[in-house]
N, C-alpha and C positions, 0 to 999 in steps of 0.2 A: 362692618371692618372701622371705618373711620371715627363713624358717630362713637362707638363702643369703646375706641382707642382715646379719644379725646376726652370723653366722660371719666375714663379710670386714671387718667394722667394728671387732668384736673383734680378729682378726688384727694389722689394719694399725695399730690403736690398742698393742694392747700390743707389737707388733714394734718399732715405734719406739721404746716405752720403753725396751725392753731394749738394742734397738741406742744409746740415748742415755746410759743406764748404762756399756755396755761400753766407749763410746768416752772418758765422761770420767774413766772410774779408769784406760784405759790411756794415756793421753793428759796423766795427771797431771803427768807429769815433761816432759813434751814442750815445744816453744816455745810461747813465749806469744800467738805468732798462732793457732798451732794453737787454746790452749785460749780464745782469745777466739771463734776461728770456733764452737767448741761452745757457748760460753754463748750468742751474738748466733744461730745457727742454730736452736736448741731453742725460744728464745723467740719467734723470726719464725714459725717452723713451726707452732707453737701457734696464734699470732694468724692464720698462715692457713688455718688447720683451722675457728676460730672464724668467720672471715670466711665461708667457704665453707659452712659448714651454715647461720647467721644468714641470707645471702642466699637460699639455696635455701627456706630456711622461709618468708622473707619473699615470696620470688617464687611461689611456692607459693599464699601466702594471697591475693596480689593478683590472681594469675591466676583461682581459684577465686572472689571477689570479682567480675571485671570478668565473668564468664561468667554468674555468677547473676543481676547487676545487669539486665543486656543482656536475658538468658531473660525475667525477670520483666517487664520492659517491654514485648516483645514478647507476654507471655500477655497483659499489661493489654490491649494494642491489640486481640489477638482477640476476649477479653470484650465490649469495645466494638463490636466489630465485631457480633457476636451478639447483643449487648443493648445497643443506643444507647440507650433509656431510661433507662440506669443515672445517668446524668449528672444526671438532675432528683432524683436519691434520695440526700442526703447521708448518711445511714446506711448505704447499701450501699456507698458510694463509701469511708466510714469501716472499713466490715468488710472491704472489698476490700484497703485499705492494711494493714486487723492480719493480716488470710491472708498476703500476700505479705510483710510484715516492711518495709514502707516507713513512713519518717516523713513525706513530703510527696509530693503529686500535684497537677499542674496539667494541665486538659486545656483546651488554646486552640483559637479557631477560624484560620482563614486568615489574619488581618488580627493574629496574636497576642495578642486580648483571651482571659483566662481565664474559658472558660464552666463549669467545674465544678472544683472544690479541697478539698484535704484539709492545712491546716485551710481553713474557709469564707471565710476572711477575704481570701483573694486571691482570689475570685470578682470578677470584673469591671476586673482589675488587668491593664495593657499590657505583656505580657512582651518583653522584646527577645530580638533572636534569640541563640543560645548554645544548648548543650547541657545545662543546669541552668536553675533557676528562681531565679536571682539575676542582678542586681538585680531587683526588680520595681517599674514607676512605674505612675502613675494621675493624673489632673486632678482636684483639688480644684472643688467648685462655683464658686470665686472666680476659677479658672482658675490659682492656683498647682498646684504638682506635687509629689504626695506620693510617698516611697521607701521601699518595702519591703526590707531586706534581712536576711539571717539572719546570725546573729552569728558572728565570727570564730573562737571556739569550735567551735561547732557546724560551722562550715564546714569546719576542719581534719579533722573526723571524720567525714566525710559523702563519698558516693560520689552523682555523681550519673548519671544514662541518659535519654535523649530518643530516641524514635521516631514516626514518622509514624502519624497518623489511618487506618484502612483505611476506615472506614465513609464520610467526608468529609474534606477538607482540613481541616490542622491538626496539629498535634504533642500527645505526650503525654511529660509528664516527672514524674520520679522520684526522688526523694531517701533514701539509705540511710544511717543508721548505720554506719560503718565503726570503728569507734575500737581492735577490734583490730589490724587493720593498721596504722593510725596509730603504736599505741604499739609495735609490734614494728619498724617503721621508724625510731624513734626511739630504741630501745635498740640497734639494728642501727647508729647513726650514729656517726660516729668522730670528730666535729669538737667536741664539747663534752667528749672523754676524753683530751685531751692530756697530764694529767698522768699517768694510769694506764699510759699507755704508757712503762714505763720497763723500764732493763736494768741491774740492778744501781742502786747510787746516785746516780751521775750521767750513765749512759749514756741513750740513748733510742731511739723507734721512730718511725718514720716512715711512711705508709701514704701511697701514692698509688693512684688509679683513674683508667686512662686519661690519664695525665699530669697527673692534678690532685690536689693535696694535701688529705688528707680529715683528716689530724692537726692542732691546733693549735700544734704544737712547732715553735721557730724555732731551727733551727740554726745554726750559725754558716757553714754551708757553702750555698750555694746550690744551687736546685732543678735546673738546668742539669748542675752536678758531680755532683749524687745521682744523676741518672736515667743518668749516663752510665757508672755503675759497673758493672764486671762482674758476671755473676750467678754466685752460688754460690759464690764465692770471698771471703778476705778481702783487704780494701786497705787501706793507710794513709793519712790524709788529713792534710795541715797546714794550722795554722791559726795566728793570732794569740794563741790560748788553748792550745795546745800541738796535740800530736798526736793523734790518736783513729784506732782501728779502726772499719772500714768493713762492713756484709755486706748484699747486695742477693738478694732472692729474688722471682719472679714466678710468679704463679697465680690461674687463674681472674679473669684482669682486674683485679690487683693486683699493684703492686710493691710490697715492705713491705722495707725499708733499716734496718738496728740501726747505732748510733753508740756507742762504747764508748771515752773515753778510754783510753790506753795506760798511764797511769799508774795509774789502777784495776784494769784486767786484774792488773797486776803485785800490787796490794795485795788483792784480794779474791778471787782464783782459787780458795783451796780455800772459804772461805765460798760463792760462787757455786756451785761444784760440790754441795756439799750442798744450797743450797736449792734448784736446778734439780732436783735428782732427786725430792728431797722434792715439790714443786711440779709435776712433770708427772706425778708417778704420784698425786698428787689429782687435777690435771686429767682426766688422761685417764679416769680410773676416772668420776668424774662426769661427763665429756662422753660417753664411751660410756651412763652410765645414763641421764643426761636424753636425749641426742638419741634411744637408742633408744626409750625411752618415750613420749619426744613422737613422733615419726615413726610407731613403732606404733599410740597411741592416738586420736591424731590425724588419722594420712593414712593409714599403710598399712592398718589395717583399713578405713577409709572406703573408700580408692580401692578395695579388693579387692571389698569388697560393691556399690559403684556398677558398677564395671568388670563384674561378674557378673553385674548386672542389667541392665545395658545390654547386654551378649553376648546376653542371652536376648530382649530388645527389636528388636534388630537383625536378632533370626532372623524375627521376624515375631509374637512374642508381647507385645500391645500393650495386654493386661491385667496384666501385670508391673509392678509399682511399687517405686520404691526408698525403701529406709527406713530409712536412715541419721541416725541425732539424737545422735550423739556430741560434736557442736560446733554453734553456732549456724551457721557458714557451713555446716555439711554439712546443717544440716538445712532452710536456705534453698537450696541445691544440689537436695536432695531433691523437695523441693515445686515449684520452679522445673520439673525435668526430669519430675515427675509430672503437672502440667498442661501441659506440652507434649506429652505422650505422647497424653494425654486428647483434646486439640486435633487432633494428628496422625489419631488413632484416627476422630475425628468427620469430619474431612476424608477421610481414606481410605474411610470408607462411602461419604461421598456421591461420591466420584470411582468408587468399583468400582460403584455403582447407575448412575452417568451412563455408564462404561463399556459395562456391559451393555444398557443401553439404544440406545447407538449402535452397537453390534455388532448386534443385535436386526436394526436399521433397515438395518445395511449388509447383512446377509445377506436381507432382505425385498427389497432393490432389486436384489440379485446375482441371488436367484431367479427376481425378475420380468423379466431380462432373458433368461432362456432359456425355448426352447420349452416348454410344460406341460400342451398339449392333445393326448390319446392316445386312439385311433391317430390316427395322422398322415395326414392328407390322406384322410381315407374315403371319399371320392368317386373316388378314384384307385385300383381294383383290381390293377395291375400289380404294385404292392410291397405290404410291410406295415412298420412302421420303429415303435422305442419307442425310450425313452432315460431313463437317470436320472443325477444325479450327486450324491453323497453326500459332504456336507464332515464332515473330522473335526474341524474346530473351528468356528465360528460363521462365519465367512467364509474361501475357499480359492481356490485356484487353475484347478481344472480347471473346462471349460466344454464343452457340446457344441451343435450346431447343424444346422438345416436347413432348405432352402428350394427351391422349383421355380421357376426362372427361366424356364421355360416348359412348355409340356405336354407336353413328350418326354425332358427329363431333371429328376434329382434331383440336387442338391447336399447333402452333407452333411459334418459334420466332428466330431473330438475332439481336444482338446487338455488339454494338463497343463502347468503353469506350474513350473518349475523354483522353487519357495519356497513359502511356507506365510502365513496372515495377512495383514492387511491389505495388503503389499508385495503379492502375488501374487493377492487381490482386484481390486487397482490396474490391475496389468499384465494379468490377464484382461480387465477391462472396456473397458482401451483396444486389446488384440487385437482382441476382440470386434467393437467398432466399426469397426476398419479392416477388417478382414475383411468387414465385409456392406457396406461404402461400396464396397469394391473388386468385391466380387461382383456390385455393380448398373452396375457400369461395362463389365462384359462382360469379354471376354478369356480365353486358355486358363487352364490351372491352375496351370501352370509360372510364367504371366507373374504370376500373382495369388500365388505364392508367394512369387517373386522380389521383389515390390516391400512383401509385408508383413516380408518377413526385411531389407530396407533401412531402413524404419520406425521399424522397431523395435530394430535395430542401433545407428542414430545416437545417439550421446551416453548409451550404454548405461553408465552408469557404475556400476551398481548389479550388473551382471554376470548377470542375471535373463536365463535363457533358456526356450524353451518346446519342446515336442514337438507334432507336428500332424500329424493324418493329415485331408487333404481328398480328399473324392471326387466323381465326378459319374458318373451311371449314366444310361444312355440306355434308359428303361423300355420300350420296344419289341422293341429287340434284345437287352437283359441287356449290353451290353457297358461295363463299368466301366474309367474311369481313375482313379488317383489319386494321389498325391504323399503320402509316408510321410516327414516329416521328423523327425529325431531316430527313433526308435522307440517309437512307440503301438503297444500289443499288439495283436494279431489272430487270429482263429478263422476258420477258413471248413469251411463244412459241405455237400458234395453230398448233394444229395438221395437220401437212405436210407442213406448211409454216416456215420461218426461226425464229430467233428469234428477236424480237422487244421491245424495252426500255417499262417498264411499267412505266406508267406517274402517275401521285398523282394529281386528278383536286381539292385535300383539301390539299396544304401541312401544315405540322405540324411543331414547334418548336422543340428543343430537350428536353430531360427529365434534368431536374436539372437545366436548365438554366433561368428557371422564375415559383415560385412556385402558380401563378396564371394563367399560360396558358393555354389553349384550345387546346382542342383535338379532330378531327372530323375522324369519321370514313369510309372507303370507301367501296364499295361492286361492285363485279364483278362475271360472270358465268362462272365457268370452264366446258368444254365440254371433252369427253372420250378422252385422248390421249395428252390434254394440260400440258403443263410444265411449272413451275414456277421455275426461278433461282435467288435465293437471294444472295448478296454478297457485305461484307464491303469495306469501302474506303481503306484499305490498297492492294487490288486487283490493284487499278488503282494508287498506291504509289511506286509501285515497278519499279528501275529503269535501264536501259541498260547501256553498258560502255559508253555508249554517253551521258548520264545522262539524259536522254528523257525519261517520267513517259510511261505506260503501259495502252495502253487508251482502252475505250470502243469497238472501231471500231475493234482494234486487238483482243478484248475478242469476238465480235461476230463474225469473222472470225474464229477462235480456234472451235468454237461451228458448224459452220457446218458440222465438221467431224462427222460419223454417231457413235449414242450412244444408243446401245439397252438398255440399263437400267441407271436408274439415278446415279449409280456410277461409270459409264463410264463418263458422265459429268464432274464429280470432278473431274476424272482422267484427263481428258484430260485438263483440266483450269491448275491443278497443272503443266502437263508437259508444258505446253506453257509458264507458268511462270518462269520454270526452264530453259528455252531454253532461254529466253529474259533478265535474270538475269545471265546467261553464267556460269549456277551451282554456283554463289554465292548464300548466304546467304539470306532471305528474308530482305525488307529494314522494313517492315510494317507488323503487325498481319493480317492475312488473314482467315476469316472464311466465309465459302459457304453451302448453303443448296441448295438441287434440290428435288423438289415435281411434280410427275406426278399422274395426276386425271385419275383413270383408269374405273370408273363407277362401277354402281353394274354389276355383270355375267350376258355379253349376248351375243348375235349372232352378230359379227361384218363383216362387210365385205368392203373393200376397191376396187373401180373401175376405169380406165380411158378410157374415151372415148370422141366421139364430140359430137356437140349440135344434130347433124342430127342424130345421131345415139340413140334418147333418150329411143326405146323401150328396150333398152339394160339395161339402168337403172332401168326402170320401173319393168323390169323380176326380176332383182336381187333384188329388194326391197320387190316385192312382195314373193318371195320364201322365203326371210328371216321372213316376217312377219306369214306366214302359218308355218313354222317349228316350231313356237311357238304360234300356234292355236289364230292369231288375229281374229277379226271377218270380214267378209266380206265387212261391211261398212267404218270400219276403213283403210282395204286393199285400198279399192276404194278411201278414201279422200286421201290417200298418195300419190296415182297413178296420182290423177289429179294434185295434188299441183306439183308433180316432172315433169308433163307434161307444164304444165304453165308456169313454169319459164326456161324450156330448150327451149321452143316454140320464145320466144323473142330475144333469143340469135342466132349470126349468126352461121349459120351451120356448118363453120369449125373451130368453136370455141372449144379449147380443155378444158375438164373439168374433174375433179378429183372429185371423190364423195366416202365419208365415210359414213356408216351406221350403226349404232348401237341399237339392237332391244333386249328388255328384253319383261317381260310379262304385263307390266304395261307402259311402254314408249317407242318412236321412236323417236333416234335421228338422224338426216339427216344433213350433212353439205354437202355443192356443193361449189367447189374452181372453177374459170376459170382464164384463161392463160390472160397475159396483150393484151390490153391496160385498162385501168379499165373501167367497166363497172357495173352497179346496175340492174337488171331486174326486180327488185319491181318497179321503176318508169317507167318502160314499161307497167306495167300490168294495164288496165284499173280498174278492181275490184281483190282482192286477191282471191284466190278459197280457202279461207279457213273460218271457224267458231271461230272466234277468242275465242270463250267460251271453246275449246276444242284443239285450234291450238296455236302455237309460231313461225310465220315465220321473221324472221328480216336478216340484214346486221349487220354480226360481224366484217367484216373487207373490205378493197378495194375487190372487186370481190370475195367474201366468204357470200354465204347465208346459214342459220342455220334453220331448221325445226325439229319442237319436238312438238309431239302429245302422250297426254295420251292415253292408250287403255282402253278400256272398256272391 
């Protein structure tokens, strides 16, 4: 910035000088009007440059003073808030004024009475409304009024600031010496320099700013006539005293007009040319040197250093200090910024502590709203259930829930709010409360999901929605009905087989996406020993150091590990995720629920054999049924069904049989080794009575037999 500024400044100044010199000498023999234009334009442009640079410097000083004064007044208010007792210690007040560079300090109550001040003589005075501390009045004992005023000399060189007290009603008013700015403005004023604004011996320069004349010169022409002159060209004006050449230029809010008598142009053209070239050369060199040195020394170096430090502060480094001491103003600015940053750091630390405390409380409230006692329903042996919710942040939008509205049904859900942080937590709490309320009112799953979607879709200006798996399990029959709104991921493990993806034949939209959306339920049957594992999208959103997401195939591979209880399933997945993340925190919220259907208490057996040894399987089934006093016709019917299915298998085919017998029902599952084979397609007729039997293929190479016992 500095090099570029100096390059352009030198180029502009010296280009202007060279152009002036060339034009003067080449137009020496030209018309008088052209020579008059050269004479006046050079002088006027010099004046315009001078005004531009002077006003820029004055405006900068004024802006710096205003900012520093107000910042220091605000800093005093913060100090008084943190240490209210300082108003009772005059030495501390005087020291505070010395540190911030204030000449006067007045601290008033809500009635305008000065409680503390520097100098102390102002204490007890009644400060009238205003943004400075003058005039100050008080009542004498005899009832007369005493007025204390700052001298006019001091008033002209002081800058005042007032702010409200933070610890109680009242005002804090400060006065600062700003003689440098006042002196700069006085030097920039043109009202008293009319004699110096000359062109030649008899010509003059008139400066207007926004239509107001700044010079004291009183030409023979009216302001209206002068302000309507065309810009950038010489015009000839007539008066009683003779004709004059006039030339007008606009720039930076100024209009500068030069007037030169025509007769003087004819007489002094040669002398003017010489003087103009010489004076312009000296002026350009001096202005370049002075302006460049002043701006670099006082402005550019300080601004660059302040900007660099402020950039580091805005990036979060609140320990950084501004140390620019090249001038009194920059020193005060540095002190003000440093004091402000110290205050911000203190406030930020307090705010950060409060936010952490609030988030910790919010997390505790959110966790308390989720069921946390496992195993769930320990006195109900028909199923086992365990769930967990791992938040990536202090609070999140994942949740789960389960309940038994009656002795026969289990209702459970897993949900994932498509948001994070506080908005997700608020949405989650509202959704959970709504679902629990609607669940107590009864009704089907579809009706409940429709109502939840309608309530959460109305006035959903934030656009947040969620995925929801809501299921209802008949713990006696194993019939499962569920609605998967959006897509909560699920894996199903049939007893003795690997986990497989839970497919939805009827995909549904997410909750909150469309108020008129329709939702369809899916039904399936669980057999004793089957497990359902539900998990939110956060499981597949966690990345390794290679930034590759955790996949469903990796999840299935982890679930191949032996897990005697449903809680072990969740532990295995948590361990796998932690190893994949290399011990880092979770990237997204993770919620998991594992449900194992056990069925009614029964006599269970598991047997492995070859198809050629079918009698071993028949004897095992017969013994189970006899122990529960099943009728001979039922025993014979099941025996015939087992023999028929095994008879069509190759003799060397390995078979795994799981049988579960209760007083009312016999469930039998036969699974065969690869290659794929469906024995029911090989039977000419099914060896069952369809009124009391259910014989079906549940999966490839898996045959299920269900018989209601009489």
